[in-house]
PDB file of N, CA, C and O in Angstrom:
ATOM      1  N   MET A   1     130.666 154.083 111.541  1.00  0.00           N
ATOM      2  CA  MET A   1     130.862 152.996 112.478  1.00  0.00           C
ATOM      3  C   MET A   1     131.797 151.956 111.842  1.00  0.00           C
ATOM      4  O   MET A   1     131.604 151.578 110.687  1.00  0.00           O
ATOM      5  N   ASN A   2     132.778 151.509 112.568  1.00  0.00           N
ATOM      6  CA  ASN A   2     133.770 150.593 112.044  1.00  0.00           C
ATOM      7  C   ASN A   2     133.705 149.281 112.832  1.00  0.00           C
ATOM      8  O   ASN A   2     134.414 149.107 113.823  1.00  0.00           O
ATOM      9  N   VAL A   3     132.854 148.370 112.384  1.00  0.00           N
ATOM     10  CA  VAL A   3     132.649 147.095 113.074  1.00  0.00           C
ATOM     11  C   VAL A   3     133.703 146.105 112.601  1.00  0.00           C
ATOM     12  O   VAL A   3     133.812 145.836 111.405  1.00  0.00           O
ATOM     13  N   TYR A   4     134.458 145.577 113.508  1.00  0.00           N
ATOM     14  CA  TYR A   4     135.525 144.603 113.218  1.00  0.00           C
ATOM     15  C   TYR A   4     136.471 145.114 112.132  1.00  0.00           C
ATOM     16  O   TYR A   4     137.001 144.316 111.360  1.00  0.00           O
ATOM     17  N   ALA A   5     136.687 146.391 112.060  1.00  0.00           N
ATOM     18  CA  ALA A   5     137.577 147.034 111.090  1.00  0.00           C
ATOM     19  C   ALA A   5     137.194 146.720 109.652  1.00  0.00           C
ATOM     20  O   ALA A   5     138.060 146.673 108.777  1.00  0.00           O
ATOM     21  N   GLN A   6     135.899 146.502 109.394  1.00  0.00           N
ATOM     22  CA  GLN A   6     135.418 146.199 108.041  1.00  0.00           C
ATOM     23  C   GLN A   6     134.882 147.436 107.335  1.00  0.00           C
ATOM     24  O   GLN A   6     134.798 147.452 106.107  1.00  0.00           O
ATOM     25  N   GLY A   7     134.523 148.458 108.074  1.00  0.00           N
ATOM     26  CA  GLY A   7     134.036 149.685 107.458  1.00  0.00           C
ATOM     27  C   GLY A   7     132.736 149.476 106.705  1.00  0.00           C
ATOM     28  O   GLY A   7     131.801 148.874 107.231  1.00  0.00           O
ATOM     29  N   TRP A   8     132.671 149.976 105.463  1.00  0.00           N
ATOM     30  CA  TRP A   8     131.460 149.897 104.662  1.00  0.00           C
ATOM     31  C   TRP A   8     131.101 148.476 104.247  1.00  0.00           C
ATOM     32  O   TRP A   8     129.948 148.220 103.900  1.00  0.00           O
ATOM     33  N   ARG A   9     132.045 147.550 104.271  1.00  0.00           N
ATOM     34  CA  ARG A   9     131.781 146.161 103.860  1.00  0.00           C
ATOM     35  C   ARG A   9     130.825 145.451 104.802  1.00  0.00           C
ATOM     36  O   ARG A   9     130.131 144.514 104.407  1.00  0.00           O
ATOM     37  N   MET A  10     130.793 145.900 106.042  1.00  0.00           N
ATOM     38  CA  MET A  10     129.935 145.243 107.025  1.00  0.00           C
ATOM     39  C   MET A  10     128.455 145.329 106.625  1.00  0.00           C
ATOM     40  O   MET A  10     127.691 144.407 106.910  1.00  0.00           O
ATOM     41  N   CYS A  11     128.046 146.409 105.975  1.00  0.00           N
ATOM     42  CA  CYS A  11     126.658 146.539 105.500  1.00  0.00           C
ATOM     43  C   CYS A  11     126.336 145.437 104.493  1.00  0.00           C
ATOM     44  O   CYS A  11     125.254 144.852 104.538  1.00  0.00           O
ATOM     45  N   TYR A  12     127.262 145.155 103.593  1.00  0.00           N
ATOM     46  CA  TYR A  12     127.026 144.116 102.599  1.00  0.00           C
ATOM     47  C   TYR A  12     127.029 142.729 103.231  1.00  0.00           C
ATOM     48  O   TYR A  12     126.226 141.878 102.848  1.00  0.00           O
ATOM     49  N   TYR A  13     127.897 142.493 104.168  1.00  0.00           N
ATOM     50  CA  TYR A  13     127.902 141.206 104.855  1.00  0.00           C
ATOM     51  C   TYR A  13     126.606 141.008 105.625  1.00  0.00           C
ATOM     52  O   TYR A  13     126.033 139.918 105.611  1.00  0.00           O
ATOM     53  N   GLY A  14     126.145 142.047 106.291  1.00  0.00           N
ATOM     54  CA  GLY A  14     124.883 141.954 107.039  1.00  0.00           C
ATOM     55  C   GLY A  14     123.710 141.683 106.120  1.00  0.00           C
ATOM     56  O   GLY A  14     122.851 140.857 106.429  1.00  0.00           O
ATOM     57  N   GLY A  15     123.668 142.384 104.979  1.00  0.00           N
ATOM     58  CA  GLY A  15     122.602 142.144 104.006  1.00  0.00           C
ATOM     59  C   GLY A  15     122.654 140.738 103.443  1.00  0.00           C
ATOM     60  O   GLY A  15     121.612 140.123 103.214  1.00  0.00           O
ATOM     61  N   GLY A  16     123.850 140.222 103.217  1.00  0.00           N
ATOM     62  CA  GLY A  16     124.000 138.861 102.713  1.00  0.00           C
ATOM     63  C   GLY A  16     123.524 137.817 103.707  1.00  0.00           C
ATOM     64  O   GLY A  16     122.894 136.830 103.327  1.00  0.00           O
ATOM     65  N   VAL A  17     123.828 138.035 104.991  1.00  0.00           N
ATOM     66  CA  VAL A  17     123.387 137.100 106.033  1.00  0.00           C
ATOM     67  C   VAL A  17     121.868 137.083 106.112  1.00  0.00           C
ATOM     68  O   VAL A  17     121.258 136.016 106.183  1.00  0.00           O
ATOM     69  N   VAL A  18     121.256 138.264 106.100  1.00  0.00           N
ATOM     70  CA  VAL A  18     119.791 138.339 106.146  1.00  0.00           C
ATOM     71  C   VAL A  18     119.187 137.660 104.922  1.00  0.00           C
ATOM     72  O   VAL A  18     118.181 136.960 105.044  1.00  0.00           O
ATOM     73  N   SER A  19     119.777 137.852 103.753  1.00  0.00           N
ATOM     74  CA  SER A  19     119.275 137.233 102.523  1.00  0.00           C
ATOM     75  C   SER A  19     119.355 135.710 102.585  1.00  0.00           C
ATOM     76  O   SER A  19     118.429 135.024 102.155  1.00  0.00           O
ATOM     77  N   VAL A  20     120.442 135.185 103.112  1.00  0.00           N
ATOM     78  CA  VAL A  20     120.586 133.735 103.231  1.00  0.00           C
ATOM     79  C   VAL A  20     119.541 133.175 104.195  1.00  0.00           C
ATOM     80  O   VAL A  20     118.964 132.118 103.937  1.00  0.00           O
ATOM     81  N   ILE A  21     119.298 133.867 105.291  1.00  0.00           N
ATOM     82  CA  ILE A  21     118.296 133.407 106.265  1.00  0.00           C
ATOM     83  C   ILE A  21     116.911 133.393 105.626  1.00  0.00           C
ATOM     84  O   ILE A  21     116.160 132.433 105.798  1.00  0.00           O
ATOM     85  N   ILE A  22     116.566 134.449 104.888  1.00  0.00           N
ATOM     86  CA  ILE A  22     115.262 134.497 104.224  1.00  0.00           C
ATOM     87  C   ILE A  22     115.154 133.416 103.156  1.00  0.00           C
ATOM     88  O   ILE A  22     114.089 132.820 102.995  1.00  0.00           O
ATOM     89  N   ALA A  23     116.231 133.150 102.427  1.00  0.00           N
ATOM     90  CA  ALA A  23     116.221 132.097 101.407  1.00  0.00           C
ATOM     91  C   ALA A  23     115.991 130.732 102.032  1.00  0.00           C
ATOM     92  O   ALA A  23     115.232 129.923 101.497  1.00  0.00           O
ATOM     93  N   ILE A  24     116.637 130.471 103.155  1.00  0.00           N
ATOM     94  CA  ILE A  24     116.459 129.181 103.836  1.00  0.00           C
ATOM     95  C   ILE A  24     115.027 129.042 104.344  1.00  0.00           C
ATOM     96  O   ILE A  24     114.423 127.978 104.210  1.00  0.00           O
ATOM     97  N   LEU A  25     114.484 130.105 104.922  1.00  0.00           N
ATOM     98  CA  LEU A  25     113.095 130.068 105.388  1.00  0.00           C
ATOM     99  C   LEU A  25     112.131 129.851 104.228  1.00  0.00           C
ATOM    100  O   LEU A  25     111.158 129.108 104.360  1.00  0.00           O
ATOM    101  N   THR A  26     112.389 130.486 103.110  1.00  0.00           N
ATOM    102  CA  THR A  26     111.523 130.331 101.946  1.00  0.00           C
ATOM    103  C   THR A  26     111.571 128.905 101.417  1.00  0.00           C
ATOM    104  O   THR A  26     110.533 128.331 101.090  1.00  0.00           O
ATOM    105  N   MET A  27     112.769 128.326 101.330  1.00  0.00           N
ATOM    106  CA  MET A  27     112.907 126.960 100.815  1.00  0.00           C
ATOM    107  C   MET A  27     112.247 125.933 101.728  1.00  0.00           C
ATOM    108  O   MET A  27     111.736 124.921 101.249  1.00  0.00           O
ATOM    109  N   THR A  28     112.252 126.181 103.029  1.00  0.00           N
ATOM    110  CA  THR A  28     111.729 125.183 103.950  1.00  0.00           C
ATOM    111  C   THR A  28     110.241 125.356 104.256  1.00  0.00           C
ATOM    112  O   THR A  28     109.596 124.404 104.697  1.00  0.00           O
ATOM    113  N   THR A  29     109.683 126.543 104.035  1.00  0.00           N
ATOM    114  CA  THR A  29     108.294 126.754 104.435  1.00  0.00           C
ATOM    115  C   THR A  29     107.322 126.874 103.271  1.00  0.00           C
ATOM    116  O   THR A  29     106.136 126.598 103.455  1.00  0.00           O
ATOM    117  N   LEU A  30     107.760 127.267 102.096  1.00  0.00           N
ATOM    118  CA  LEU A  30     106.855 127.428 100.961  1.00  0.00           C
ATOM    119  C   LEU A  30     106.860 126.191 100.085  1.00  0.00           C
ATOM    120  O   LEU A  30     107.873 125.507  99.937  1.00  0.00           O
ATOM    121  N   ARG A  31     105.690 125.922  99.506  1.00  0.00           N
ATOM    122  CA  ARG A  31     105.569 124.793  98.591  1.00  0.00           C
ATOM    123  C   ARG A  31     104.950 125.305  97.297  1.00  0.00           C
ATOM    124  O   ARG A  31     103.958 126.032  97.324  1.00  0.00           O
ATOM    125  N   GLU A  32     105.524 124.932  96.185  1.00  0.00           N
ATOM    126  CA  GLU A  32     105.010 125.378  94.901  1.00  0.00           C
ATOM    127  C   GLU A  32     103.749 124.596  94.574  1.00  0.00           C
ATOM    128  O   GLU A  32     103.719 123.376  94.732  1.00  0.00           O
ATOM    129  N   PRO A  33     102.699 125.288  94.119  1.00  0.00           N
ATOM    130  CA  PRO A  33     101.452 124.577  93.796  1.00  0.00           C
ATOM    131  C   PRO A  33     101.618 123.689  92.571  1.00  0.00           C
ATOM    132  O   PRO A  33     102.553 123.852  91.787  1.00  0.00           O
ATOM    133  N   GLU A  34     100.700 122.753  92.424  1.00  0.00           N
ATOM    134  CA  GLU A  34     100.732 121.840  91.302  1.00  0.00           C
ATOM    135  C   GLU A  34     100.495 122.601  90.011  1.00  0.00           C
ATOM    136  O   GLU A  34      99.621 123.466  89.947  1.00  0.00           O
ATOM    137  N   ARG A  35     101.263 122.287  88.991  1.00  0.00           N
ATOM    138  CA  ARG A  35     101.120 123.004  87.720  1.00  0.00           C
ATOM    139  C   ARG A  35      99.907 122.478  86.960  1.00  0.00           C
ATOM    140  O   ARG A  35      99.634 121.278  86.933  1.00  0.00           O
ATOM    141  N   LYS A  36      99.185 123.420  86.340  1.00  0.00           N
ATOM    142  CA  LYS A  36      98.028 123.077  85.525  1.00  0.00           C
ATOM    143  C   LYS A  36      98.230 123.662  84.135  1.00  0.00           C
ATOM    144  O   LYS A  36      98.860 124.708  83.974  1.00  0.00           O
ATOM    145  N   GLU A  37      97.694 122.981  83.141  1.00  0.00           N
ATOM    146  CA  GLU A  37      97.797 123.491  81.785  1.00  0.00           C
ATOM    147  C   GLU A  37      96.812 124.626  81.611  1.00  0.00           C
ATOM    148  O   GLU A  37      95.657 124.535  82.027  1.00  0.00           O
ATOM    149  N   ILE A  38      97.275 125.683  80.998  1.00  0.00           N
ATOM    150  CA  ILE A  38      96.387 126.805  80.715  1.00  0.00           C
ATOM    151  C   ILE A  38      96.563 127.216  79.269  1.00  0.00           C
ATOM    152  O   ILE A  38      97.578 126.916  78.641  1.00  0.00           O
ATOM    153  N   GLY A  39      95.591 127.885  78.764  1.00  0.00           N
ATOM    154  CA  GLY A  39      95.713 128.416  77.417  1.00  0.00           C
ATOM    155  C   GLY A  39      95.116 127.520  76.363  1.00  0.00           C
ATOM    156  O   GLY A  39      94.083 126.886  76.579  1.00  0.00           O
ATOM    157  N   GLU A  40      95.775 127.470  75.216  1.00  0.00           N
ATOM    158  CA  GLU A  40      95.243 126.775  74.059  1.00  0.00           C
ATOM    159  C   GLU A  40      95.153 125.273  74.268  1.00  0.00           C
ATOM    160  O   GLU A  40      94.202 124.644  73.804  1.00  0.00           O
ATOM    161  N   ALA A  41      96.107 124.697  74.945  1.00  0.00           N
ATOM    162  CA  ALA A  41      96.090 123.245  75.143  1.00  0.00           C
ATOM    163  C   ALA A  41      94.880 122.831  75.969  1.00  0.00           C
ATOM    164  O   ALA A  41      94.247 121.815  75.682  1.00  0.00           O
ATOM    165  N   GLN A  42      94.560 123.606  76.983  1.00  0.00           N
ATOM    166  CA  GLN A  42      93.412 123.279  77.827  1.00  0.00           C
ATOM    167  C   GLN A  42      92.112 123.436  77.034  1.00  0.00           C
ATOM    168  O   GLN A  42      91.207 122.613  77.167  1.00  0.00           O
ATOM    169  N   ALA A  43      92.015 124.464  76.226  1.00  0.00           N
ATOM    170  CA  ALA A  43      90.818 124.681  75.429  1.00  0.00           C
ATOM    171  C   ALA A  43      90.622 123.548  74.423  1.00  0.00           C
ATOM    172  O   ALA A  43      89.490 123.126  74.189  1.00  0.00           O
ATOM    173  N   GLN A  44      91.696 123.053  73.831  1.00  0.00           N
ATOM    174  CA  GLN A  44      91.592 121.954  72.882  1.00  0.00           C
ATOM    175  C   GLN A  44      91.150 120.674  73.579  1.00  0.00           C
ATOM    176  O   GLN A  44      90.372 119.906  73.014  1.00  0.00           O
ATOM    177  N   GLN A  45      91.628 120.433  74.784  1.00  0.00           N
ATOM    178  CA  GLN A  45      91.227 119.241  75.517  1.00  0.00           C
ATOM    179  C   GLN A  45      89.750 119.296  75.865  1.00  0.00           C
ATOM    180  O   GLN A  45      89.059 118.279  75.805  1.00  0.00           O
ATOM    181  N   GLU A  46      89.256 120.482  76.230  1.00  0.00           N
ATOM    182  CA  GLU A  46      87.852 120.616  76.580  1.00  0.00           C
ATOM    183  C   GLU A  46      86.963 120.371  75.374  1.00  0.00           C
ATOM    184  O   GLU A  46      85.851 119.862  75.520  1.00  0.00           O
ATOM    185  N   ARG A  47      87.435 120.726  74.184  1.00  0.00           N
ATOM    186  CA  ARG A  47      86.662 120.510  72.964  1.00  0.00           C
ATOM    187  C   ARG A  47      86.785 119.076  72.451  1.00  0.00           C
ATOM    188  O   ARG A  47      86.077 118.691  71.520  1.00  0.00           O
ATOM    189  N   GLY A  48      87.657 118.300  73.034  1.00  0.00           N
ATOM    190  CA  GLY A  48      87.825 116.915  72.610  1.00  0.00           C
ATOM    191  C   GLY A  48      88.907 116.716  71.583  1.00  0.00           C
ATOM    192  O   GLY A  48      89.068 115.605  71.079  1.00  0.00           O
ATOM    193  N   HIS A  49      89.657 117.750  71.249  1.00  0.00           N
ATOM    194  CA  HIS A  49      90.734 117.620  70.280  1.00  0.00           C
ATOM    195  C   HIS A  49      91.970 117.065  70.978  1.00  0.00           C
ATOM    196  O   HIS A  49      92.260 117.431  72.117  1.00  0.00           O
ATOM    197  N   PRO A  50      92.692 116.191  70.303  1.00  0.00           N
ATOM    198  CA  PRO A  50      93.939 115.709  70.913  1.00  0.00           C
ATOM    199  C   PRO A  50      94.982 116.827  70.958  1.00  0.00           C
ATOM    200  O   PRO A  50      95.063 117.660  70.056  1.00  0.00           O
ATOM    201  N   THR A  51      95.762 116.822  72.010  1.00  0.00           N
ATOM    202  CA  THR A  51      96.786 117.855  72.143  1.00  0.00           C
ATOM    203  C   THR A  51      98.100 117.338  71.579  1.00  0.00           C
ATOM    204  O   THR A  51      98.581 116.271  71.957  1.00  0.00           O
ATOM    205  N   ALA A  52      98.658 118.103  70.681  1.00  0.00           N
ATOM    206  CA  ALA A  52      99.960 117.777  70.110  1.00  0.00           C
ATOM    207  C   ALA A  52     100.851 119.002  70.294  1.00  0.00           C
ATOM    208  O   ALA A  52     100.375 120.136  70.255  1.00  0.00           O
ATOM    209  N   ALA A  53     102.112 118.772  70.491  1.00  0.00           N
ATOM    210  CA  ALA A  53     103.044 119.884  70.669  1.00  0.00           C
ATOM    211  C   ALA A  53     103.153 120.650  69.355  1.00  0.00           C
ATOM    212  O   ALA A  53     103.388 120.051  68.306  1.00  0.00           O
ATOM    213  N   PRO A  54     102.981 121.982  69.405  1.00  0.00           N
ATOM    214  CA  PRO A  54     103.082 122.757  68.170  1.00  0.00           C
ATOM    215  C   PRO A  54     104.519 122.790  67.659  1.00  0.00           C
ATOM    216  O   PRO A  54     105.468 122.652  68.431  1.00  0.00           O
ATOM    217  N   SER A  55     104.664 122.973  66.359  1.00  0.00           N
ATOM    218  CA  SER A  55     105.999 123.026  65.788  1.00  0.00           C
ATOM    219  C   SER A  55     106.687 124.324  66.210  1.00  0.00           C
ATOM    220  O   SER A  55     106.033 125.294  66.592  1.00  0.00           O
ATOM    221  N   THR A  56     107.983 124.321  66.137  1.00  0.00           N
ATOM    222  CA  THR A  56     108.762 125.491  66.541  1.00  0.00           C
ATOM    223  C   THR A  56     108.428 126.697  65.678  1.00  0.00           C
ATOM    224  O   THR A  56     108.303 127.810  66.188  1.00  0.00           O
ATOM    225  N   TRP A  57     108.283 126.488  64.376  1.00  0.00           N
ATOM    226  CA  TRP A  57     107.986 127.606  63.472  1.00  0.00           C
ATOM    227  C   TRP A  57     106.615 128.196  63.743  1.00  0.00           C
ATOM    228  O   TRP A  57     106.416 129.402  63.593  1.00  0.00           O
ATOM    229  N   ARG A  58     105.675 127.363  64.137  1.00  0.00           N
ATOM    230  CA  ARG A  58     104.328 127.870  64.450  1.00  0.00           C
ATOM    231  C   ARG A  58     104.368 128.754  65.698  1.00  0.00           C
ATOM    232  O   ARG A  58     103.665 129.762  65.770  1.00  0.00           O
ATOM    233  N   VAL A  59     105.177 128.382  66.661  1.00  0.00           N
ATOM    234  CA  VAL A  59     105.313 129.198  67.874  1.00  0.00           C
ATOM    235  C   VAL A  59     106.013 130.516  67.549  1.00  0.00           C
ATOM    236  O   VAL A  59     105.590 131.571  68.020  1.00  0.00           O
ATOM    237  N   ILE A  60     107.071 130.465  66.754  1.00  0.00           N
ATOM    238  CA  ILE A  60     107.823 131.675  66.406  1.00  0.00           C
ATOM    239  C   ILE A  60     106.970 132.624  65.567  1.00  0.00           C
ATOM    240  O   ILE A  60     107.156 133.838  65.644  1.00  0.00           O
ATOM    241  N   ALA A  61     106.039 132.098  64.766  1.00  0.00           N
ATOM    242  CA  ALA A  61     105.233 132.922  63.876  1.00  0.00           C
ATOM    243  C   ALA A  61     104.078 133.623  64.589  1.00  0.00           C
ATOM    244  O   ALA A  61     103.347 134.380  63.951  1.00  0.00           O
ATOM    245  N   GLN A  62     103.895 133.402  65.855  1.00  0.00           N
ATOM    246  CA  GLN A  62     102.818 134.081  66.585  1.00  0.00           C
ATOM    247  C   GLN A  62     103.128 135.573  66.669  1.00  0.00           C
ATOM    248  O   GLN A  62     104.278 135.959  66.877  1.00  0.00           O
ATOM    249  N   PRO A  63     102.105 136.411  66.509  1.00  0.00           N
ATOM    250  CA  PRO A  63     102.334 137.866  66.532  1.00  0.00           C
ATOM    251  C   PRO A  63     102.985 138.371  67.819  1.00  0.00           C
ATOM    252  O   PRO A  63     103.810 139.283  67.768  1.00  0.00           O
ATOM    253  N   ARG A  64     102.637 137.806  68.954  1.00  0.00           N
ATOM    254  CA  ARG A  64     103.240 138.291  70.209  1.00  0.00           C
ATOM    255  C   ARG A  64     104.736 137.986  70.267  1.00  0.00           C
ATOM    256  O   ARG A  64     105.501 138.773  70.825  1.00  0.00           O
ATOM    257  N   ILE A  65     105.160 136.869  69.706  1.00  0.00           N
ATOM    258  CA  ILE A  65     106.581 136.534  69.687  1.00  0.00           C
ATOM    259  C   ILE A  65     107.321 137.452  68.714  1.00  0.00           C
ATOM    260  O   ILE A  65     108.422 137.914  69.011  1.00  0.00           O
ATOM    261  N   ILE A  66     106.723 137.712  67.565  1.00  0.00           N
ATOM    262  CA  ILE A  66     107.354 138.595  66.578  1.00  0.00           C
ATOM    263  C   ILE A  66     107.529 139.997  67.160  1.00  0.00           C
ATOM    264  O   ILE A  66     108.594 140.598  67.020  1.00  0.00           O
ATOM    265  N   LEU A  67     106.486 140.519  67.815  1.00  0.00           N
ATOM    266  CA  LEU A  67     106.587 141.843  68.431  1.00  0.00           C
ATOM    267  C   LEU A  67     107.629 141.859  69.543  1.00  0.00           C
ATOM    268  O   LEU A  67     108.343 142.847  69.709  1.00  0.00           O
ATOM    269  N   LEU A  68     107.718 140.783  70.298  1.00  0.00           N
ATOM    270  CA  LEU A  68     108.725 140.701  71.356  1.00  0.00           C
ATOM    271  C   LEU A  68     110.136 140.730  70.781  1.00  0.00           C
ATOM    272  O   LEU A  68     111.017 141.390  71.332  1.00  0.00           O
ATOM    273  N   VAL A  69     110.352 140.031  69.694  1.00  0.00           N
ATOM    274  CA  VAL A  69     111.667 140.017  69.058  1.00  0.00           C
ATOM    275  C   VAL A  69     112.011 141.399  68.507  1.00  0.00           C
ATOM    276  O   VAL A  69     113.141 141.864  68.653  1.00  0.00           O
ATOM    277  N   ILE A  70     111.040 142.054  67.877  1.00  0.00           N
ATOM    278  CA  ILE A  70     111.286 143.401  67.346  1.00  0.00           C
ATOM    279  C   ILE A  70     111.601 144.372  68.478  1.00  0.00           C
ATOM    280  O   ILE A  70     112.546 145.156  68.383  1.00  0.00           O
ATOM    281  N   ALA A  71     110.814 144.320  69.545  1.00  0.00           N
ATOM    282  CA  ALA A  71     111.050 145.211  70.682  1.00  0.00           C
ATOM    283  C   ALA A  71     112.405 144.955  71.324  1.00  0.00           C
ATOM    284  O   ALA A  71     113.095 145.898  71.711  1.00  0.00           O
ATOM    285  N   ALA A  72     112.792 143.698  71.439  1.00  0.00           N
ATOM    286  CA  ALA A  72     114.081 143.371  72.038  1.00  0.00           C
ATOM    287  C   ALA A  72     115.234 143.865  71.153  1.00  0.00           C
ATOM    288  O   ALA A  72     116.241 144.359  71.660  1.00  0.00           O
ATOM    289  N   SER A  73     115.083 143.732  69.856  1.00  0.00           N
ATOM    290  CA  SER A  73     116.165 144.191  68.970  1.00  0.00           C
ATOM    291  C   SER A  73     116.278 145.708  69.000  1.00  0.00           C
ATOM    292  O   SER A  73     117.389 146.236  68.940  1.00  0.00           O
ATOM    293  N   ILE A  74     115.159 146.426  69.092  1.00  0.00           N
ATOM    294  CA  ILE A  74     115.203 147.873  69.202  1.00  0.00           C
ATOM    295  C   ILE A  74     115.892 148.281  70.502  1.00  0.00           C
ATOM    296  O   ILE A  74     116.711 149.199  70.520  1.00  0.00           O
ATOM    297  N   ARG A  75     115.548 147.584  71.594  1.00  0.00           N
ATOM    298  CA  ARG A  75     116.139 147.915  72.886  1.00  0.00           C
ATOM    299  C   ARG A  75     117.632 147.658  72.901  1.00  0.00           C
ATOM    300  O   ARG A  75     118.387 148.434  73.487  1.00  0.00           O
ATOM    301  N   HIS A  76     118.070 146.584  72.268  1.00  0.00           N
ATOM    302  CA  HIS A  76     119.496 146.261  72.256  1.00  0.00           C
ATOM    303  C   HIS A  76     120.300 147.180  71.347  1.00  0.00           C
ATOM    304  O   HIS A  76     121.516 147.295  71.498  1.00  0.00           O
ATOM    305  N   CYS A  77     119.630 147.835  70.407  1.00  0.00           N
ATOM    306  CA  CYS A  77     120.320 148.773  69.519  1.00  0.00           C
ATOM    307  C   CYS A  77     120.507 150.136  70.172  1.00  0.00           C
ATOM    308  O   CYS A  77     121.307 150.941  69.694  1.00  0.00           O
ATOM    309  N   GLY A  78     119.781 150.411  71.260  1.00  0.00           N
ATOM    310  CA  GLY A  78     119.881 151.701  71.918  1.00  0.00           C
ATOM    311  C   GLY A  78     121.191 151.853  72.653  1.00  0.00           C
ATOM    312  O   GLY A  78     121.901 150.881  72.911  1.00  0.00           O
ATOM    313  N   LYS A  79     121.495 153.099  72.984  1.00  0.00           N
ATOM    314  CA  LYS A  79     122.758 153.372  73.693  1.00  0.00           C
ATOM    315  C   LYS A  79     122.602 153.222  75.163  1.00  0.00           C
ATOM    316  O   LYS A  79     123.562 153.414  75.908  1.00  0.00           O
TER     317      LYS A  79
END
């Protein structure tokens, strides 16, 4: 089908129009919920400990971050 002599491009234009309409509907109808603290900071507050921002090195030294960095470097070394 050759709509307005655009050929295969018309499918992409149609998909783009639908995407823009859905984006506008999403922006106007959805509201993001209020953010709440979760995790270690919340547990410390419940125990009565003051919350202080952890140092950068303490965050980097967490095992989950180290494993993530190793996994990412392995993935980037692949072909």
